[in-house]
Structures are given as structure tokens and as C-alpha cells.
N, C-alpha and C positions, 0 to 999 in steps of 0.2 A: 436253786436256781432252775434246774431241769423242770421242776414240778410248775414252777410258774410260768415258763415259757410255753409248756405243752397247754397250759390252760389258755392263753392268749393265742395260739395258732388255730385252736377249734373255732375261733371267732373270726378269723381274717376272711374265710371264704364268703360268709354272709354279708360282709360289710361291702366287699368287691363287687357282689351282684346287685346291691340295691342303691349303690352310689355310684353314678355314671358320669355327673357332672363337675365343672370346677377343676380345669386342669391344673391348676397350681396345686391345689388340696390333694389332688388324686396322685400327682406326681410325687408330693412330699410322703404321702401314706406308703408308695410303692418304695421309697427308700427307707422308710422306717421297717417295712418287710424284710427288705434286704439286710439291714443291720441285724433284725431278729435272727434271721436264718444263718447269717455268718458268725455271730456272737458265739453259737455253739461251737465253733471250731477255733475260736480266738479269745475265750473267756480268760486264758492265762497270757494273753498278749496285752501289755499295758500299752504299748504304741497304738494298737488298734483302737483301745478302748478310749484312750485320750483324745484320739484323731474323731473317732464316731460319737463320744460325747459332744465336742463342739459342735458337729453337725446336727445331733439331736437337738441341741440347745436353740439352734437356728430356727429348726422346724418347730419346735414349740412355741417360740416368739411369734412366729408367723401365723401360728394356729390361733394363738391367744387375739392376735390382731384381727384375724377374721373372725373370731367370736363377738369381739367388740363391733365390727363393721356390722354384719348381719342383725345384730340385736338392736343396733341404732336404727337400721332400714325398717325393720318389722315394727319396731316402737313407734317410729315416724309416721308410717302407714296406718296405725292402729287411731293417730290422732287425726287423720283426715276423716272428715264428715261430709258425705255427699247426701242431699235430700233425696233425689232420685237417682236410680240406676237401673240400665236394663239389664236384661239376664246375661247379653254379652260382657257387659262391662263386669258383673259377677264372676262370670267365668274367668275373665282376664285376672282379676284380681285374685281370684283362687289360684290360679295358675302360677303367677308371680311370687304369691305366698307360700306355695307348696313348695317352689324351687328354692327359695330363701331359707326356708325351714330344713330343707333337705342339705343346703350349703352349710347353713349354721350347725346341724347335726354332724355332718362330716368333719368341719373344723374342731369340733368338740371332741369326738372321737380321736381325731389326729392330735389333739392337745393331750388327752387322756393316754394314748399308746406312747407318745415322746416322754411322759411323765413317768410311765412305767420302766421304759428303756433306760431313762436317766439313773433310776435306781441300779438297774443291772451294771451300767457301765461304770458308775461311781462306786458300786459295792458299798452303799452307805445304807446300813440297815437298822440304824437308830430309829427307835419306837417313835420319838418325836417327830423326826424327819419325815417319816413314811405316814404317820397320821395327819401330819400338815399337809402332804401331797393329796392323799385320800379327801381331806375335807375341801382342799380346793376344787378338786375334780366335782365332788357333791354339790357345793355351791354353784359351779358354772351348769351342772345337770339341772338343779333345781331352778335356776333363772330360765333356763332353756324351755322347760316343762310349764312353768306358769306363762311365759310367753306363748308357746303354743295354744294353750288353753284360752288365752285372750283373743289369738288370731282365729281359733274355730269359732269363738262366740261371735265375734264380728262378722265373719264369713257367712254363718247362719243368719245373723239378724239381717245382713245386707241382703242375702238371697231371698228372705221372706218378704221383704220391703221394697224389692224391685219394681220397676214399672210393670214388668209383665205380672208379677204377683198382684199387684194391685188391679191390673185389668182383669186377670182372673177370678179374681175375690169379687169383684164388683158384677162382673158378668156372671158369676154364680148365683148371687143374690137375686139379679135381675131374671135370671132363668127360672130359679126356683118359685120366685114370687109370681112369674108370667105363667108357669106351668099351674099353681095353684089357682090363680085367677082363671083360666082356661076351663078347669074343673068345674066352675060355676057356670058355664055355658053350655046347656045341653045340647045344643046343635053341633057343637065341635069338641065336646069334652072327651070323646073316643077317637078323635082324629090323629093322624099321625104327629101332626105339630105338637099335639099336647105330649105325646110321649118322648118325641125328641128334646123338649124343652126341660121335661123331669129328669130325662138321663143326663143331659148337660149339667145341670144343677148338682148332680151328684159327683160326676167325674171332675168337675173342675174345682172341687173342694180337695182333692186329692193332694197330699203334702208330699209325696214321694219324690218330687223334684228336688225339694230343699235337702231331704234325706239322701239323695244320690250324690249331692254336691258334698254333703259333710262327710261321706263316706270314702270320697276321693281324698279328702285331706287326712282323714283317719288311715288310711291303707299305707300311706307313705312314711309313717311314723313306726319306728323301731328303737328299743332300748339296748343299745350296744355299749353303753357308758358304764353302768354297774357292774360289769364283769370286771372293769381293771380296777375298782374299788375294793371287790373282792380279792383279786389277785394280791393287792397290796396288803392287805390285811392279812392274806394267807402267808406272804413272806414274813410279816411280821410275827406270827404265830410259830413258823418254822425256825426264825433266828432267835428270836426272844422270849418265847414262852414254852417250848418244849424241852 
């Protein structure tokens, strides 16, 4: 028990720093931390374990409901197809998607954390039970990863296809073409106009704007879930295989 608890405690600070939103989920996470901290002093107190087990079950159920909610919201957003979007609309979609993914990730973390605590409070170390919980967490984690990748792909596609992207692409071709045309006119081929047009043609082909948009989404994603699966397998090894 002590080994498993220490493994979880090392991950708590990171999740607190990166997940700032969704008061209900954050409150439940703080409750789970409190249960974990006090379990060390009440591991042999049946009354404490029974009471906290009910609490943890409620939190686990709420977390699972949140997982389903955010999965549905994100999936529904993926089905929306807009013919044209401005850069501001793409940015707004990015911010909303990132927030929902963060809340989804926090719900998944809370579900995994409560599943781990449920093992400790029940003191049920049956291999089949432990494998069942680990598999459920992995299944939900896989669903999240797949949905995240689809969201990232859609954001990238929308960014590249935004009205501003179309405008820049069109102006880039026009500018480059105009620059080459000017080169054929001896009188003005060395003029500042020629240089400006050729320069514009190169700059406007830059794709850094889309890359920046994607980096914002990527930076907000961190895997905190796999550690719980590892910890559950550790418990299984300690109790059933050593």
C-alpha cells in the first residue's frame, strides 16, 4: 500500500499546476487528494474506509459522466463543417476545443485516481478485479487520445482553409506572378516595386501561423493517466506475483 501511495503522490503536483478550470472536477480532485493523505493514518480503520469508499464511488461516477459529456461535445464539434472560417473563428474554435480537452483530461484523471483509491479502500487485490479496472482506464484513455488526434487534425485543416489563409495564398500567387512580370519590363525591373512584390510573394507563403496554432493545442496535452495503470499493475505484482 505504501509503495502504491508514494507512486501516486509524485504525480499530484503536476496535475494541480496544469489543470486550473472546472470547479466541480477540481473540487473532487482535491477531495481525492485528502482521502489519499488521510488513508495513511486510517488504513486499519474500517469505519473510515467504508465512509470514504462511498465518497470515492460518487466522485468516480461523476467523473465518468463528465468523460461522456466532453466526449460528446467534442465529437459533435467535429461533425460541424463550415465552408469558410476567418482566422478569429479558427482561434475561437481552438480555445474552446483546448478547454474541453483539458476538462476531458481532468475528468479522466479523476476517474483513474478514484479507481485507484477504490482498490485501496476495498482492499480487493484480486488479479481479475485489478486487471478489469486497469483495462477500463486504458479504454477511456485510448478514446481520449483518438479524439484528441481528430480534433488536432480538424483544427489544422480549418486553420489552413480559413478565409485569411485563402486571401494570403491568393495574394502570394498574385504577388509572385506580378514580380516575375515586372522583371520583363526593363524600365522598372530594378524598381522598389519589383523588390516589394517579390518579397511579399515569399513571406506570404509562410505556414508558421498554422504551426503556431497547432503548437498551442499540443502544449496543453500531457499524459497523467498511464501512471495509474502502472500503479494498479504494481499492486497486482506485489500481492499476487511475489
